[in-house]
VMD Tcl script that builds the backbone (N, CA, C; Angstrom):
set m [mol new atoms 528]
animate dup $m
set s [atomselect $m all]
$s set {name element resname resid chain x y z} {
  {N N MET 1 A -77.712 2.698 -84.199}
  {CA C MET 1 A -76.592 3.543 -84.542}
  {C C MET 1 A -75.362 3.060 -83.790}
  {N N ASN 2 A -74.271 2.880 -84.507}
  {CA C ASN 2 A -72.987 2.566 -83.901}
  {C C ASN 2 A -71.963 3.586 -84.363}
  {N N LEU 3 A -71.196 4.090 -83.441}
  {CA C LEU 3 A -70.082 4.974 -83.746}
  {C C LEU 3 A -68.817 4.216 -83.380}
  {N N GLU 4 A -67.954 4.007 -84.346}
  {CA C GLU 4 A -66.768 3.185 -84.135}
  {C C GLU 4 A -65.562 4.040 -83.778}
  {N N GLY 5 A -64.958 3.740 -82.648}
  {CA C GLY 5 A -63.691 4.330 -82.272}
  {C C GLY 5 A -62.576 3.337 -82.549}
  {N N ARG 6 A -61.392 3.616 -82.021}
  {CA C ARG 6 A -60.273 2.691 -82.193}
  {C C ARG 6 A -60.489 1.419 -81.386}
  {N N ILE 7 A -60.913 1.580 -80.125}
  {CA C ILE 7 A -61.065 0.408 -79.250}
  {C C ILE 7 A -62.456 0.283 -78.646}
  {N N VAL 8 A -63.301 1.288 -78.858}
  {CA C VAL 8 A -64.672 1.216 -78.350}
  {C C VAL 8 A -65.664 1.447 -79.473}
  {N N ARG 9 A -66.860 1.033 -79.199}
  {CA C ARG 9 A -68.015 1.297 -80.066}
  {C C ARG 9 A -69.043 1.998 -79.191}
  {N N LEU 10 A -69.632 3.059 -79.706}
  {CA C LEU 10 A -70.732 3.731 -79.025}
  {C C LEU 10 A -71.993 3.306 -79.742}
  {N N ARG 11 A -72.932 2.746 -78.997}
  {CA C ARG 11 A -74.155 2.250 -79.616}
  {C C ARG 11 A -75.372 2.738 -78.863}
  {N N ALA 12 A -76.493 2.707 -79.557}
  {CA C ALA 12 A -77.761 3.103 -78.943}
  {C C ALA 12 A -78.100 2.154 -77.794}
  {N N VAL 13 A -78.858 2.670 -76.852}
  {CA C VAL 13 A -79.346 1.868 -75.739}
  {C C VAL 13 A -80.417 0.907 -76.254}
  {N N GLU 14 A -80.341 -0.332 -75.811}
  {CA C GLU 14 A -81.291 -1.386 -76.197}
  {C C GLU 14 A -82.105 -1.815 -74.979}
  {N N PRO 15 A -83.287 -2.432 -75.189}
  {CA C PRO 15 A -84.098 -2.891 -74.051}
  {C C PRO 15 A -83.346 -3.805 -73.096}
  {N N GLU 16 A -82.456 -4.634 -73.626}
  {CA C GLU 16 A -81.713 -5.554 -72.755}
  {C C GLU 16 A -80.667 -4.848 -71.889}
  {N N ASP 17 A -80.465 -3.546 -72.089}
  {CA C ASP 17 A -79.545 -2.771 -71.252}
  {C C ASP 17 A -80.200 -2.274 -69.961}
  {N N ALA 18 A -81.498 -2.503 -69.796}
  {CA C ALA 18 A -82.225 -1.950 -68.642}
  {C C ALA 18 A -81.599 -2.375 -67.322}
  {N N GLU 19 A -81.275 -3.635 -67.167}
  {CA C GLU 19 A -80.722 -4.114 -65.897}
  {C C GLU 19 A -79.335 -3.521 -65.640}
  {N N LEU 20 A -78.531 -3.425 -66.677}
  {CA C LEU 20 A -77.198 -2.841 -66.551}
  {C C LEU 20 A -77.285 -1.364 -66.160}
  {N N LEU 21 A -78.128 -0.598 -66.849}
  {CA C LEU 21 A -78.292 0.818 -66.512}
  {C C LEU 21 A -78.865 0.993 -65.108}
  {N N TYR 22 A -79.785 0.120 -64.743}
  {CA C TYR 22 A -80.359 0.158 -63.398}
  {C C TYR 22 A -79.238 0.005 -62.353}
  {N N ALA 23 A -78.343 -0.950 -62.572}
  {CA C ALA 23 A -77.238 -1.183 -61.628}
  {C C ALA 23 A -76.273 0.001 -61.609}
  {N N TRP 24 A -75.891 0.489 -62.786}
  {CA C TRP 24 A -74.931 1.589 -62.831}
  {C C TRP 24 A -75.515 2.871 -62.254}
  {N N GLU 25 A -76.729 3.214 -62.604}
  {CA C GLU 25 A -77.345 4.456 -62.117}
  {C C GLU 25 A -77.574 4.429 -60.607}
  {N N ASN 26 A -77.751 3.247 -60.040}
  {CA C ASN 26 A -78.014 3.120 -58.607}
  {C C ASN 26 A -76.764 2.813 -57.788}
  {N N ASP 27 A -75.607 2.847 -58.397}
  {CA C ASP 27 A -74.351 2.642 -57.683}
  {C C ASP 27 A -73.962 3.964 -57.020}
  {N N THR 28 A -74.150 4.047 -55.722}
  {CA C THR 28 A -73.918 5.312 -55.017}
  {C C THR 28 A -72.461 5.767 -55.077}
  {N N SER 29 A -71.537 4.873 -55.394}
  {CA C SER 29 A -70.120 5.276 -55.462}
  {C C SER 29 A -69.844 6.193 -56.647}
  {N N VAL 30 A -70.741 6.259 -57.638}
  {CA C VAL 30 A -70.526 7.155 -58.783}
  {C C VAL 30 A -71.493 8.340 -58.782}
  {N N TRP 31 A -72.337 8.430 -57.780}
  {CA C TRP 31 A -73.299 9.536 -57.731}
  {C C TRP 31 A -72.612 10.899 -57.677}
  {N N SER 32 A -71.448 10.987 -57.063}
  {CA C SER 32 A -70.785 12.290 -56.944}
  {C C SER 32 A -70.361 12.842 -58.298}
  {N N VAL 33 A -70.122 11.989 -59.297}
  {CA C VAL 33 A -69.747 12.487 -60.620}
  {C C VAL 33 A -70.930 12.525 -61.577}
  {N N SER 34 A -71.982 11.786 -61.266}
  {CA C SER 34 A -73.141 11.755 -62.164}
  {C C SER 34 A -74.209 12.778 -61.790}
  {N N GLY 35 A -74.128 13.300 -60.580}
  {CA C GLY 35 A -75.134 14.248 -60.131}
  {C C GLY 35 A -76.421 13.580 -59.667}
  {N N THR 36 A -76.409 12.262 -59.550}
  {CA C THR 36 A -77.592 11.532 -59.110}
  {C C THR 36 A -77.812 11.785 -57.619}
  {N N THR 37 A -79.069 11.974 -57.245}
  {CA C THR 37 A -79.377 12.241 -55.838}
  {C C THR 37 A -80.362 11.252 -55.240}
  {N N GLU 38 A -80.968 10.424 -56.081}
  {CA C GLU 38 A -81.933 9.451 -55.576}
  {C C GLU 38 A -81.939 8.222 -56.485}
  {N N PRO 39 A -82.303 7.080 -55.935}
  {CA C PRO 39 A -82.299 5.847 -56.738}
  {C C PRO 39 A -83.315 5.892 -57.876}
  {N N PHE 40 A -83.000 5.153 -58.933}
  {CA C PHE 40 A -83.911 4.953 -60.056}
  {C C PHE 40 A -84.565 3.587 -59.918}
  {N N SER 41 A -85.810 3.488 -60.327}
  {CA C SER 41 A -86.485 2.195 -60.325}
  {C C SER 41 A -86.245 1.501 -61.665}
  {N N ARG 42 A -86.473 0.196 -61.691}
  {CA C ARG 42 A -86.388 -0.536 -62.947}
  {C C ARG 42 A -87.398 0.028 -63.947}
  {N N ALA 43 A -88.587 0.361 -63.457}
  {CA C ALA 43 A -89.626 0.915 -64.331}
  {C C ALA 43 A -89.158 2.227 -64.959}
  {N N GLN 44 A -88.473 3.084 -64.195}
  {CA C GLN 44 A -87.944 4.336 -64.746}
  {C C GLN 44 A -86.911 4.055 -65.840}
  {N N MET 45 A -86.041 3.079 -65.606}
  {CA C MET 45 A -85.038 2.726 -66.617}
  {C C MET 45 A -85.714 2.197 -67.874}
  {N N GLU 46 A -86.717 1.368 -67.696}
  {CA C GLU 46 A -87.433 0.810 -68.848}
  {C C GLU 46 A -88.153 1.908 -69.627}
  {N N ARG 47 A -88.748 2.878 -68.921}
  {CA C ARG 47 A -89.412 4.004 -69.599}
  {C C ARG 47 A -88.400 4.872 -70.340}
  {N N PHE 48 A -87.246 5.115 -69.718}
  {CA C PHE 48 A -86.197 5.903 -70.359}
  {C C PHE 48 A -85.759 5.233 -71.663}
  {N N ILE 49 A -85.527 3.938 -71.599}
  {CA C ILE 49 A -85.093 3.212 -72.789}
  {C C ILE 49 A -86.194 3.208 -73.839}
  {N N ALA 50 A -87.425 3.014 -73.423}
  {CA C ALA 50 A -88.547 3.020 -74.376}
  {C C ALA 50 A -88.649 4.372 -75.072}
  {N N ALA 51 A -88.456 5.451 -74.322}
  {CA C ALA 51 A -88.512 6.796 -74.925}
  {C C ALA 51 A -87.389 6.972 -75.938}
  {N N GLN 52 A -86.202 6.450 -75.620}
  {CA C GLN 52 A -85.079 6.538 -76.562}
  {C C GLN 52 A -85.391 5.760 -77.838}
  {N N LEU 53 A -86.040 4.622 -77.693}
  {CA C LEU 53 A -86.346 3.767 -78.835}
  {C C LEU 53 A -87.496 4.300 -79.678}
  {N N GLN 54 A -88.358 5.130 -79.091}
  {CA C GLN 54 A -89.524 5.660 -79.808}
  {C C GLN 54 A -89.231 7.046 -80.368}
  {N N GLY 55 A -88.103 7.183 -80.990}
  {CA C GLY 55 A -87.792 8.460 -81.635}
  {C C GLY 55 A -87.338 9.524 -80.668}
  {N N GLY 56 A -86.727 9.133 -79.569}
  {CA C GLY 56 A -86.239 10.108 -78.605}
  {C C GLY 56 A -84.926 10.704 -79.056}
  {N N ASP 57 A -84.935 11.293 -80.245}
  {CA C ASP 57 A -83.684 11.795 -80.781}
  {C C ASP 57 A -83.245 13.077 -80.083}
  {N N LEU 58 A -81.996 13.396 -80.281}
  {CA C LEU 58 A -81.361 14.545 -79.637}
  {C C LEU 58 A -82.102 15.849 -79.902}
  {N N PHE 59 A -82.642 16.020 -81.101}
  {CA C PHE 59 A -83.322 17.261 -81.444}
  {C C PHE 59 A -84.666 17.411 -80.725}
  {N N ARG 60 A -85.268 16.305 -80.318}
  {CA C ARG 60 A -86.550 16.385 -79.595}
  {C C ARG 60 A -86.378 16.383 -78.088}
  {N N THR 61 A -85.451 15.578 -77.591}
  {CA C THR 61 A -85.329 15.406 -76.143}
  {C C THR 61 A -84.184 16.209 -75.528}
  {N N GLY 62 A -83.221 16.639 -76.345}
  {CA C GLY 62 A -82.075 17.370 -75.815}
  {C C GLY 62 A -81.009 16.478 -75.222}
  {N N GLN 63 A -81.198 15.141 -75.323}
  {CA C GLN 63 A -80.236 14.216 -74.741}
  {C C GLN 63 A -80.050 13.015 -75.655}
  {N N LEU 64 A -78.812 12.525 -75.703}
  {CA C LEU 64 A -78.488 11.290 -76.401}
  {C C LEU 64 A -77.614 10.464 -75.481}
  {N N ARG 65 A -78.093 9.297 -75.080}
  {CA C ARG 65 A -77.308 8.385 -74.243}
  {C C ARG 65 A -76.850 7.232 -75.106}
  {N N LEU 66 A -75.573 6.906 -74.986}
  {CA C LEU 66 A -74.980 5.809 -75.739}
  {C C LEU 66 A -74.253 4.858 -74.786}
  {N N ILE 67 A -74.283 3.588 -75.117}
  {CA C ILE 67 A -73.523 2.586 -74.379}
  {C C ILE 67 A -72.116 2.549 -74.956}
  {N N VAL 68 A -71.117 2.583 -74.087}
  {CA C VAL 68 A -69.725 2.432 -74.490}
  {C C VAL 68 A -69.388 0.961 -74.313}
  {N N GLU 69 A -69.012 0.303 -75.412}
  {CA C GLU 69 A -68.627 -1.101 -75.314}
  {C C GLU 69 A -67.298 -1.315 -76.021}
  {N N THR 70 A -66.585 -2.349 -75.593}
  {CA C THR 70 A -65.314 -2.681 -76.232}
  {C C THR 70 A -65.595 -3.219 -77.626}
  {N N ARG 71 A -64.755 -2.870 -78.571}
  {CA C ARG 71 A -64.938 -3.395 -79.927}
  {C C ARG 71 A -64.566 -4.868 -79.976}
  {N N ALA 72 A -63.531 -5.248 -79.232}
  {CA C ALA 72 A -63.040 -6.625 -79.302}
  {C C ALA 72 A -64.077 -7.640 -78.824}
  {N N GLU 73 A -64.703 -7.371 -77.669}
  {CA C GLU 73 A -65.651 -8.336 -77.096}
  {C C GLU 73 A -67.091 -7.860 -77.118}
  {N N ALA 74 A -67.353 -6.652 -77.563}
  {CA C ALA 74 A -68.695 -6.051 -77.502}
  {C C ALA 74 A -69.225 -6.102 -76.067}
  {N N ARG 75 A -68.329 -5.803 -75.108}
  {CA C ARG 75 A -68.675 -5.818 -73.684}
  {C C ARG 75 A -68.942 -4.398 -73.210}
  {N N PRO 76 A -70.138 -4.135 -72.674}
  {CA C PRO 76 A -70.430 -2.793 -72.163}
  {C C PRO 76 A -69.518 -2.429 -70.994}
  {N N VAL 77 A -68.913 -1.241 -71.073}
  {CA C VAL 77 A -68.042 -0.770 -69.996}
  {C C VAL 77 A -68.495 0.563 -69.419}
  {N N GLY 78 A -69.426 1.243 -70.104}
  {CA C GLY 78 A -69.850 2.539 -69.595}
  {C C GLY 78 A -70.922 3.179 -70.449}
  {N N ILE 79 A -71.163 4.448 -70.149}
  {CA C ILE 79 A -72.163 5.233 -70.872}
  {C C ILE 79 A -71.566 6.599 -71.216}
  {N N ALA 80 A -72.034 7.142 -72.323}
  {CA C ALA 80 A -71.647 8.488 -72.736}
  {C C ALA 80 A -72.924 9.236 -73.083}
  {N N ASP 81 A -72.985 10.488 -72.696}
  {CA C ASP 81 A -74.169 11.306 -72.922}
  {C C ASP 81 A -73.818 12.618 -73.590}
  {N N LEU 82 A -74.649 13.014 -74.528}
  {CA C LEU 82 A -74.746 14.406 -74.937}
  {C C LEU 82 A -76.023 14.907 -74.292}
  {N N PHE 83 A -75.993 16.067 -73.676}
  {CA C PHE 83 A -77.161 16.578 -72.955}
  {C C PHE 83 A -77.198 18.092 -73.066}
  {N N GLU 84 A -78.327 18.662 -72.663}
  {CA C GLU 84 A -78.559 20.106 -72.784}
  {C C GLU 84 A -78.188 20.596 -74.187}
  {N N PHE 85 A -78.605 19.816 -75.168}
  {CA C PHE 85 A -78.366 20.137 -76.570}
  {C C PHE 85 A -79.006 21.468 -76.903}
  {N N ASP 86 A -78.216 22.362 -77.481}
  {CA C ASP 86 A -78.661 23.712 -77.829}
  {C C ASP 86 A -78.425 23.906 -79.330}
  {N N PRO 87 A -79.458 23.645 -80.173}
  {CA C PRO 87 A -79.250 23.741 -81.625}
  {C C PRO 87 A -79.012 25.169 -82.109}
  {N N LEU 88 A -79.536 26.161 -81.429}
  {CA C LEU 88 A -79.328 27.547 -81.844}
  {C C LEU 88 A -77.849 27.928 -81.733}
  {N N ASN 89 A -77.252 27.617 -80.601}
  {CA C ASN 89 A -75.848 27.951 -80.376}
  {C C ASN 89 A -74.897 26.819 -80.747}
  {N N ARG 90 A -75.459 25.713 -81.219}
  {CA C ARG 90 A -74.711 24.560 -81.712}
  {C C ARG 90 A -73.721 24.030 -80.676}
  {N N ARG 91 A -74.267 23.688 -79.495}
  {CA C ARG 91 A -73.427 23.141 -78.432}
  {C C ARG 91 A -74.209 22.125 -77.619}
  {N N ALA 92 A -73.472 21.327 -76.856}
  {CA C ALA 92 A -74.075 20.350 -75.951}
  {C C ALA 92 A -73.077 20.029 -74.851}
  {N N GLY 93 A -73.628 19.549 -73.733}
  {CA C GLY 93 A -72.790 19.032 -72.668}
  {C C GLY 93 A -72.401 17.602 -72.994}
  {N N LEU 94 A -71.276 17.172 -72.464}
  {CA C LEU 94 A -70.804 15.804 -72.656}
  {C C LEU 94 A -70.499 15.213 -71.293}
  {N N GLY 95 A -70.971 14.004 -71.075}
  {CA C GLY 95 A -70.663 13.280 -69.852}
  {C C GLY 95 A -70.284 11.858 -70.188}
  {N N ILE 96 A -69.423 11.273 -69.377}
  {CA C ILE 96 A -69.002 9.893 -69.609}
  {C C ILE 96 A -68.760 9.207 -68.280}
  {N N LEU 97 A -69.075 7.925 -68.255}
  {CA C LEU 97 A -68.798 7.088 -67.089}
  {C C LEU 97 A -68.289 5.750 -67.577}
  {N N ILE 98 A -67.086 5.393 -67.163}
  {CA C ILE 98 A -66.608 4.020 -67.294}
  {C C ILE 98 A -66.818 3.442 -65.905}
  {N N HIS 99 A -67.724 2.482 -65.795}
  {CA C HIS 99 A -68.234 2.107 -64.486}
  {C C HIS 99 A -67.241 1.361 -63.609}
  {N N ASP 100 A -66.722 0.239 -64.058}
  {CA C ASP 100 A -65.882 -0.602 -63.196}
  {C C ASP 100 A -64.457 -0.064 -63.131}
  {N N ALA 101 A -63.918 0.000 -61.927}
  {CA C ALA 101 A -62.558 0.506 -61.727}
  {C C ALA 101 A -61.551 -0.272 -62.564}
  {N N ASP 102 A -61.762 -1.564 -62.761}
  {CA C ASP 102 A -60.842 -2.382 -63.561}
  {C C ASP 102 A -60.819 -1.962 -65.027}
  {N N ASP 103 A -61.861 -1.306 -65.504}
  {CA C ASP 103 A -61.919 -0.865 -66.903}
  {C C ASP 103 A -61.393 0.554 -67.097}
  {N N ARG 104 A -61.124 1.252 -66.024}
  {CA C ARG 104 A -60.613 2.613 -66.128}
  {C C ARG 104 A -59.107 2.575 -66.397}
  {N N GLY 105 A -58.614 3.598 -67.068}
  {CA C GLY 105 A -57.189 3.671 -67.370}
  {C C GLY 105 A -56.774 2.806 -68.550}
  {N N ARG 106 A -57.712 2.279 -69.302}
  {CA C ARG 106 A -57.408 1.422 -70.453}
  {C C ARG 106 A -57.640 2.134 -71.786}
  {N N GLY 107 A -57.985 3.422 -71.727}
  {CA C GLY 107 A -58.183 4.193 -72.946}
  {C C GLY 107 A -59.611 4.203 -73.460}
  {N N TYR 108 A -60.530 3.504 -72.766}
  {CA C TYR 108 A -61.917 3.453 -73.232}
  {C C TYR 108 A -62.561 4.837 -73.207}
  {N N ALA 109 A -62.366 5.573 -72.125}
  {CA C ALA 109 A -62.988 6.893 -72.005}
  {C C ALA 109 A -62.425 7.856 -73.042}
  {N N SER 110 A -61.107 7.881 -73.218}
  {CA C SER 110 A -60.500 8.782 -74.208}
  {C C SER 110 A -61.025 8.487 -75.603}
  {N N ASP 111 A -61.062 7.211 -75.963}
  {CA C ASP 111 A -61.542 6.841 -77.292}
  {C C ASP 111 A -63.016 7.203 -77.457}
  {N N ALA 112 A -63.810 6.980 -76.412}
  {CA C ALA 112 A -65.235 7.315 -76.474}
  {C C ALA 112 A -65.431 8.824 -76.631}
  {N N VAL 113 A -64.696 9.626 -75.867}
  {CA C VAL 113 A -64.820 11.088 -75.966}
  {C C VAL 113 A -64.389 11.561 -77.350}
  {N N GLU 114 A -63.268 11.057 -77.850}
  {CA C GLU 114 A -62.802 11.460 -79.180}
  {C C GLU 114 A -63.811 11.065 -80.257}
  {N N THR 115 A -64.385 9.872 -80.140}
  {CA C THR 115 A -65.378 9.405 -81.111}
  {C C THR 115 A -66.628 10.272 -81.057}
  {N N LEU 116 A -67.078 10.595 -79.854}
  {CA C LEU 116 A -68.262 11.429 -79.702}
  {C C LEU 116 A -68.007 12.858 -80.200}
  {N N CYS 117 A -66.802 13.364 -79.995}
  {CA C CYS 117 A -66.453 14.697 -80.520}
  {C C CYS 117 A -66.505 14.693 -82.048}
  {N N GLY 118 A -65.986 13.645 -82.662}
  {CA C GLY 118 A -66.044 13.542 -84.117}
  {C C GLY 118 A -67.466 13.499 -84.628}
  {N N TYR 119 A -68.319 12.727 -83.978}
  {CA C TYR 119 A -69.736 12.645 -84.345}
  {C C TYR 119 A -70.415 14.014 -84.187}
  {N N ALA 120 A -70.138 14.685 -83.068}
  {CA C ALA 120 A -70.746 15.997 -82.809}
  {C C ALA 120 A -70.324 17.014 -83.861}
  {N N ARG 121 A -69.061 16.981 -84.265}
  {CA C ARG 121 A -68.555 17.931 -85.257}
  {C C ARG 121 A -69.048 17.585 -86.663}
  {N N GLU 122 A -68.878 16.334 -87.072}
  {CA C GLU 122 A -69.127 15.953 -88.462}
  {C C GLU 122 A -70.598 15.708 -88.783}
  {N N ARG 123 A -71.319 15.083 -87.880}
  {CA C ARG 123 A -72.711 14.733 -88.170}
  {C C ARG 123 A -73.705 15.753 -87.617}
  {N N LEU 124 A -73.483 16.173 -86.378}
  {CA C LEU 124 A -74.409 17.120 -85.753}
  {C C LEU 124 A -74.056 18.570 -86.069}
  {N N ARG 125 A -72.863 18.800 -86.590}
  {CA C ARG 125 A -72.389 20.143 -86.932}
  {C C ARG 125 A -72.343 21.076 -85.722}
  {N N LEU 126 A -72.014 20.499 -84.551}
  {CA C LEU 126 A -71.910 21.330 -83.354}
  {C C LEU 126 A -70.639 22.164 -83.411}
  {N N HIS 127 A -70.716 23.316 -82.790}
  {CA C HIS 127 A -69.581 24.231 -82.705}
  {C C HIS 127 A -68.720 23.916 -81.482}
  {N N GLN 128 A -69.364 23.488 -80.394}
  {CA C GLN 128 A -68.593 23.202 -79.191}
  {C C GLN 128 A -69.296 22.198 -78.296}
  {N N LEU 129 A -68.482 21.547 -77.483}
  {CA C LEU 129 A -68.957 20.678 -76.405}
  {C C LEU 129 A -68.399 21.240 -75.105}
  {N N TRP 130 A -69.099 20.974 -74.020}
  {CA C TRP 130 A -68.640 21.433 -72.707}
  {C C TRP 130 A -68.877 20.320 -71.694}
  {N N CYS 131 A -68.168 20.406 -70.595}
  {CA C CYS 131 A -68.365 19.455 -69.495}
  {C C CYS 131 A -68.064 20.168 -68.187}
  {N N ASN 132 A -68.606 19.620 -67.119}
  {CA C ASN 132 A -68.343 20.106 -65.774}
  {C C ASN 132 A -67.628 19.000 -65.011}
  {N N VAL 133 A -66.516 19.340 -64.371}
  {CA C VAL 133 A -65.709 18.347 -63.672}
  {C C VAL 133 A -65.308 18.914 -62.311}
  {N N GLY 134 A -65.508 18.122 -61.264}
  {CA C GLY 134 A -65.035 18.529 -59.945}
  {C C GLY 134 A -63.535 18.755 -59.984}
  {N N THR 135 A -63.075 19.834 -59.371}
  {CA C THR 135 A -61.647 20.165 -59.431}
  {C C THR 135 A -60.785 19.151 -58.699}
  {N N ASP 136 A -61.400 18.305 -57.891}
  {CA C ASP 136 A -60.645 17.256 -57.208}
  {C C ASP 136 A -60.665 15.928 -57.970}
  {N N ASN 137 A -61.267 15.907 -59.152}
  {CA C ASN 137 A -61.358 14.691 -59.962}
  {C C ASN 137 A -60.228 14.694 -60.994}
  {N N ALA 138 A -59.030 14.333 -60.540}
  {CA C ALA 138 A -57.836 14.399 -61.388}
  {C C ALA 138 A -57.960 13.528 -62.632}
  {N N ALA 139 A -58.553 12.357 -62.507}
  {CA C ALA 139 A -58.669 11.459 -63.658}
  {C C ALA 139 A -59.530 12.085 -64.760}
  {N N SER 140 A -60.673 12.648 -64.383}
  {CA C SER 140 A -61.547 13.258 -65.395}
  {C C SER 140 A -60.950 14.535 -65.968}
  {N N LEU 141 A -60.306 15.334 -65.134}
  {CA C LEU 141 A -59.645 16.538 -65.645}
  {C C LEU 141 A -58.581 16.155 -66.671}
  {N N GLY 142 A -57.811 15.121 -66.366}
  {CA C GLY 142 A -56.790 14.640 -67.297}
  {C C GLY 142 A -57.399 14.121 -68.586}
  {N N LEU 143 A -58.480 13.359 -68.472}
  {CA C LEU 143 A -59.166 12.824 -69.650}
  {C C LEU 143 A -59.590 13.953 -70.580}
  {N N PHE 144 A -60.278 14.936 -70.046}
  {CA C PHE 144 A -60.795 16.002 -70.892}
  {C C PHE 144 A -59.671 16.881 -71.447}
  {N N ARG 145 A -58.622 17.111 -70.675}
  {CA C ARG 145 A -57.483 17.862 -71.218}
  {C C ARG 145 A -56.835 17.094 -72.375}
  {N N ARG 146 A -56.634 15.783 -72.198}
  {CA C ARG 146 A -56.022 14.963 -73.254}
  {C C ARG 146 A -56.854 14.942 -74.531}
  {N N THR 147 A -58.147 15.115 -74.408}
  {CA C THR 147 A -59.022 15.055 -75.580}
  {C C THR 147 A -59.378 16.450 -76.114}
  {N N GLY 148 A -58.617 17.469 -75.690}
  {CA C GLY 148 A -58.728 18.788 -76.295}
  {C C GLY 148 A -59.626 19.789 -75.603}
  {N N PHE 149 A -60.162 19.439 -74.440}
  {CA C PHE 149 A -60.983 20.392 -73.687}
  {C C PHE 149 A -60.052 21.320 -72.901}
  {N N VAL 150 A -60.467 22.574 -72.769}
  {CA C VAL 150 A -59.668 23.547 -72.033}
  {C C VAL 150 A -60.530 24.159 -70.925}
  {N N PRO 151 A -59.890 24.540 -69.818}
  {CA C PRO 151 A -60.642 25.177 -68.741}
  {C C PRO 151 A -61.263 26.489 -69.206}
  {N N ALA 152 A -62.513 26.708 -68.803}
  {CA C ALA 152 A -63.209 27.944 -69.154}
  {C C ALA 152 A -63.618 28.727 -67.913}
  {N N GLY 153 A -63.516 28.108 -66.756}
  {CA C GLY 153 A -63.870 28.817 -65.531}
  {C C GLY 153 A -64.046 27.866 -64.362}
  {N N ILE 154 A -63.966 28.436 -63.182}
  {CA C ILE 154 A -64.158 27.672 -61.947}
  {C C ILE 154 A -65.419 28.177 -61.267}
  {N N LYS 155 A -66.272 27.258 -60.909}
  {CA C LYS 155 A -67.462 27.578 -60.117}
  {C C LYS 155 A -67.110 27.248 -58.667}
  {N N ARG 156 A -66.934 28.253 -57.873}
  {CA C ARG 156 A -66.483 28.105 -56.480}
  {C C ARG 156 A -67.592 27.537 -55.603}
  {N N GLN 157 A -67.203 26.595 -54.759}
  {CA C GLN 157 A -68.116 25.966 -53.797}
  {C C GLN 157 A -69.431 25.569 -54.477}
  {N N TRP 158 A -69.337 24.960 -55.631}
  {CA C TRP 158 A -70.477 24.662 -56.492}
  {C C TRP 158 A -71.178 23.364 -56.124}
  {N N LEU 159 A -70.409 22.382 -55.676}
  {CA C LEU 159 A -70.947 21.044 -55.427}
  {C C LEU 159 A -70.946 20.737 -53.939}
  {N N TRP 160 A -72.119 20.392 -53.427}
  {CA C TRP 160 A -72.193 20.005 -52.028}
  {C C TRP 160 A -71.852 18.532 -51.901}
  {N N THR 161 A -71.033 18.203 -50.925}
  {CA C THR 161 A -70.735 16.816 -50.572}
  {C C THR 161 A -70.863 16.701 -49.058}
  {N N PRO 162 A -70.962 15.494 -48.534}
  {CA C PRO 162 A -71.004 15.348 -47.070}
  {C C PRO 162 A -69.765 15.923 -46.378}
  {N N GLU 163 A -68.659 16.029 -47.129}
  {CA C GLU 163 A -67.431 16.590 -46.562}
  {C C GLU 163 A -67.378 18.109 -46.680}
  {N N GLY 164 A -68.333 18.707 -47.360}
  {CA C GLY 164 A -68.354 20.150 -47.559}
  {C C GLY 164 A -68.427 20.490 -49.034}
  {N N TYR 165 A -68.503 21.765 -49.328}
  {CA C TYR 165 A -68.601 22.216 -50.713}
  {C C TYR 165 A -67.268 22.059 -51.428}
  {N N ARG 166 A -67.349 21.812 -52.739}
  {CA C ARG 166 A -66.135 21.739 -53.549}
  {C C ARG 166 A -66.346 22.492 -54.859}
  {N N ASP 167 A -65.231 22.839 -55.463}
  {CA C ASP 167 A -65.269 23.608 -56.708}
  {C C ASP 167 A -65.504 22.693 -57.907}
  {N N GLU 168 A -66.022 23.299 -58.965}
  {CA C GLU 168 A -66.235 22.576 -60.216}
  {C C GLU 168 A -65.665 23.404 -61.361}
  {N N MET 169 A -65.008 22.724 -62.302}
  {CA C MET 169 A -64.434 23.397 -63.462}
  {C C MET 169 A -65.328 23.186 -64.679}
  {N N LEU 170 A -65.594 24.274 -65.390}
  {CA C LEU 170 A -66.254 24.215 -66.689}
  {C C LEU 170 A -65.142 24.106 -67.721}
  {N N MET 171 A -65.251 23.090 -68.596}
  {CA C MET 171 A -64.280 22.905 -69.670}
  {C C MET 171 A -65.018 22.914 -71.000}
  {N N GLN 172 A -64.356 23.411 -72.049}
  {CA C GLN 172 A -64.969 23.499 -73.383}
  {C C GLN 172 A -64.007 22.976 -74.425}
  {N N LYS 173 A -64.599 22.505 -75.515}
  {CA C LYS 173 A -63.814 22.140 -76.692}
  {C C LYS 173 A -64.516 22.745 -77.900}
  {N N ILE 174 A -63.811 23.612 -78.608}
  {CA C ILE 174 A -64.332 24.171 -79.860}
  {C C ILE 174 A -64.047 23.137 -80.946}
  {N N LEU 175 A -65.078 22.759 -81.685}
  {CA C LEU 175 A -64.962 21.649 -82.631}
  {C C LEU 175 A -64.593 22.080 -84.045}
  {N N GLU 176 A -64.732 23.339 -84.373}
  {CA C GLU 176 A -64.480 23.779 -85.751}
  {C C GLU 176 A -63.078 24.284 -85.935}
}
mol reanalyze $m
mol bondsrecalc $m
mol representation Tube
mol addrep $m
């Protein structure tokens, strides 16, 4: 499956992505936004990919992970997830990571979010998407605001960090 945006393509995870996902998931500099608390093994990444390839569709697993790649070079720059899929209430969480700092600020994340919102609305018939963003993460707050998400509430002292607790904002986008 490929979802075409203006400058990015969202594609299914392939077996050859195992090493890339292993590196990105184990990069401790992004753990604060991904919620990761412990390293992943290569075997775990390979099992995750195998499960996705063996019919691990959103309706069975509650999660869809896609590789974000540039359309021009087909170069992977990040990952996008739909998670906590709720078919009864027609909603899901959305998460995105553009891994390398050099690739941030180039419009890849905005295009990926807009493309995923279109897919969620038109193909999955979802009513809404939501995301959680640390209130000190100005780049992500800006990204989600630019792509039509609105603040829905603040969870006070929600996220523990070595520097102390910080707040998290719940944001929503109604798709209909």
